C-alpha positions in Angstrom: 16.7 7.9 -1.9 15.0 4.9 -0.2 11.3 4.5 -0.8 9.0 3.0 1.8 5.5 1.6 1.3 2.9 1.3 4.1 -0.4 -0.5 3.8 -1.8 1.0 6.9 -4.6 -0.4 9.0 -7.0 2.5 9.2 -8.5 1.8 12.6 -6.8 3.3 15.6 -7.4 1.8 19.0 -7.2 -1.3 21.1 -8.2 -3.8 18.4 -6.6 -3.1 15.0 -5.4 -5.1 12.0 -1.8 -5.5 11.1 0.0 -3.0 8.9 2.2 -4.1 6.0 5.5 -2.3 5.6 8.3 -2.5 3.0 11.5 -0.5 2.3 12.9 -0.4 -1.2 16.4 0.6 -2.3 17.0 2.8 -5.4 17.9 -0.4 -7.4 14.4 -1.8 -6.4 15.8 -4.4 -4.1 13.9 -4.9 -0.9 15.8 -3.6 2.1 13.3 -4.7 4.7 9.7 -5.9 5.0 7.4 -6.8 7.9 4.3 -6.2 9.9 3.4 -3.8 12.6 0.4 -3.3 14.9 -0.6 0.2 15.9 0.4 3.7 14.9 3.3 4.0 17.3 4.9 0.7 16.1 4.4 1.7 12.5 6.0 5.1 13.0 9.0 3.4 14.7 9.4 0.9 11.8 9.4 3.7 9.3 11.9 5.8 11.2 14.2 2.8 11.7 14.3 1.7 8.1 14.2 5.1 6.3 17.7 6.4 6.4 18.6 10.1 6.0 16.8 10.5 2.6 13.5 8.7 2.1 10.0 9.0 0.9 7.2 7.0 2.5 4.0 6.3 0.6 1.1 5.5 2.9 -2.1 3.9 1.7 -4.5 5.7 4.0 -6.0 9.2 4.4 -3.2 11.4 5.9 -4.7 15.0 5.7 -8.4 15.3 6.5 -9.7 18.9 6.7 -13.3 18.5 5.7 -16.0 18.2 8.4 -18.5 16.3 6.3 -18.9 14.2 3.2 -15.8 13.3 1.3 -12.5 14.9 0.5 -12.1 16.5 -3.0 -9.4 14.0 -3.9 -11.7 11.1 -3.1 -14.5 12.6 -5.2 -12.1 13.1 -8.1 -10.9 9.5 -7.9 -14.4 8.3 -8.8 -14.7 11.0 -11.5 -11.5 10.1 -13.2 -11.1 6.4 -12.6 -14.7 5.2 -12.4 -14.4 3.7 -15.9 -12.0 1.2 -14.4 -14.4 0.5 -11.5 -12.2 2.4 -9.1 -13.6 4.6 -6.4 -12.4 5.8 -3.0 -13.9 5.5 0.5 -15.3 8.8 1.9 -13.3 10.3 4.7 -14.0 13.3 7.0 -13.3 14.5 10.5 -16.1 12.4 11.8 -14.7 9.2 10.3 -13.8 6.5 12.9 -10.8 5.2 11.0 -8.2 8.0 10.9 -5.0 6.2 11.9 -3.3 7.8 8.9 -3.9 11.3 10.2 -2.3 10.4 13.6 0.6 8.6 11.8 1.4 11.7 9.7 1.3 14.0 12.8 3.6 11.6 14.7 6.1 11.4 11.8 6.1 15.2 11.5 7.2 15.4 15.2 10.1 13.1 14.2 11.3 15.4 11.4 9.3 14.1 8.5 7.6 16.5 6.1 4.2 16.0 4.4 4.4 16.3 0.6 1.3 16.4 -1.7 3.4 15.7 -4.8 2.3 18.8 -6.7 5.9 20.1 -7.0 7.3 16.8 -8.3 9.4 14.1 -6.6 11.2 15.2 -3.5 15.0 15.3 -3.8 16.1 15.7 -0.1 15.1 15.0 3.4 12.3 12.7 4.6 8.8 13.1 3.1 5.4 11.6 3.7 2.9 11.2 0.8 -0.5 9.6 0.6 -1.1 7.0 -2.2 -3.9 4.9 -3.6 -2.7 1.7 -5.2 -5.7 1.2 -7.4 -5.2 4.4 -9.3 -1.6 3.6 -9.8 -2.4 0.1 -11.1 -4.9 1.2 -13.7 -3.1 4.5 -14.4 0.1 2.8 -15.6 -0.8 1.5 -19.1 2.2 -0.8 -19.0 0.4 -3.0 -16.5 -2.4 -3.7 -18.9 -5.5 -2.8 -17.0 -7.4 -1.2 -19.8 -10.9 -2.3 -18.8 -11.0 -2.5 -15.0 -8.9 -2.8 -11.8 -7.6 -6.2 -10.7 -9.8 -8.1 -8.3 -7.6 -8.8 -5.4 -9.1 -7.0 -2.4 -12.8 -6.7 -2.1 -15.2 -9.6 -2.5 -16.3 -9.8 -6.2 -20.1 -9.4 -6.6 -22.1 -12.6 -7.2 -19.1 -14.8 -6.3 -20.1 -17.8 -4.2 -18.3 -18.0 -0.9 -16.2 -21.0 -1.9 -15.0 -19.2 -5.0 -14.3 -15.8 -3.3 -10.8 -16.8 -2.1 -9.7 -18.2 -5.4 -11.0 -15.1 -7.3 -9.3 -12.6 -5.0 -6.0 -14.5 -4.9 -6.1 -15.0 -8.6 -6.5 -11.2 -9.0 -3.5 -10.7 -6.8 -1.4 -13.2 -8.8 -2.4 -11.3 -12.0 -1.4 -8.0 -10.5 1.9 -9.2 -9.3 2.7 -10.9 -12.6 2.0 -7.8 -14.5 4.9 -6.0 -13.0 7.3 -8.8 -12.1 8.7 -9.5 -15.6 10.4 -6.1 -15.8 11.5 -6.2 -12.2 13.1 -9.6 -12.5 15.4 -8.9 -15.5 18.1 -8.6 -12.9 17.4 -11.6 -10.7 19.7 -10.4 -7.9 17.3 -7.5 -7.3 14.4 -9.7 -6.4 16.1 -12.2 -4.2 14.5 -10.7 -1.1 11.1 -10.7 -2.9 11.5 -14.4 -3.6 12.3 -15.2 0.0 9.3 -13.1 1.2 6.8 -14.5 -1.3 8.0 -18.1 -1.0 8.0 -18.3 -4.8 4.2 -18.2 -5.0 2.4 -14.9 -5.1 -1.0 -16.5 -4.6 -1.3 -19.5 -2.3 -4.6 -21.3 -2.6 -4.5 -23.7 0.3 -6.4 -21.4 2.7 -3.5 -20.3 4.8 -3.2 -16.7 5.8 -0.8 -14.9 3.5 0.5 -13.1 6.5 1.3 -16.4 8.3 3.1 -17.6 5.2 5.2 -14.4 5.0 6.3 -15.0 8.6 7.2 -18.6 7.8 9.4 -17.8 4.8 10.9 -14.7 6.4 12.4 -11.6 5.0 
């Protein structure tokens, strides 16, 4: 079964950020990777690269039924992962950034099925699941985050502006390095990863990482 990962841009409208997409084979080699803009393009990319049996994990709220406040799963993230400085953004029906909800609905019209994971890994068909990378990173003890989450996304508090980029990129390099040793025992499996990353998981020359990905190609 092929596994897809989608780092979805949550906004849905005329002006949206890019969405990152990757498709992974059962042997953990990268089948495809790229960028999309908008829900329609993202759904098309997923459907094109999925195959007959696939699971797609989407980093965005997919099922939002509460009218106010936050979802129960978001509340429980803070309760259970707060010690690692992990929390979740609050989402409800009044939230302005619900592209994930529309993406789920669109995929369902294309034959995909939403799966909340409570019955274990799917074994057939095409399924959609919501994921939250921070909980996965700190929840897997093999990655070594026993004290706090890696700092690769949000601006660290009290960091001077000229140090912010180095701090965040350094956190990304640390996170990538924590799982790469096991993944690279068979070097043939990560050849696509090497082409995509350009051999450097954390450039510090100020270039956009997305621009560099386009330059090195997939």
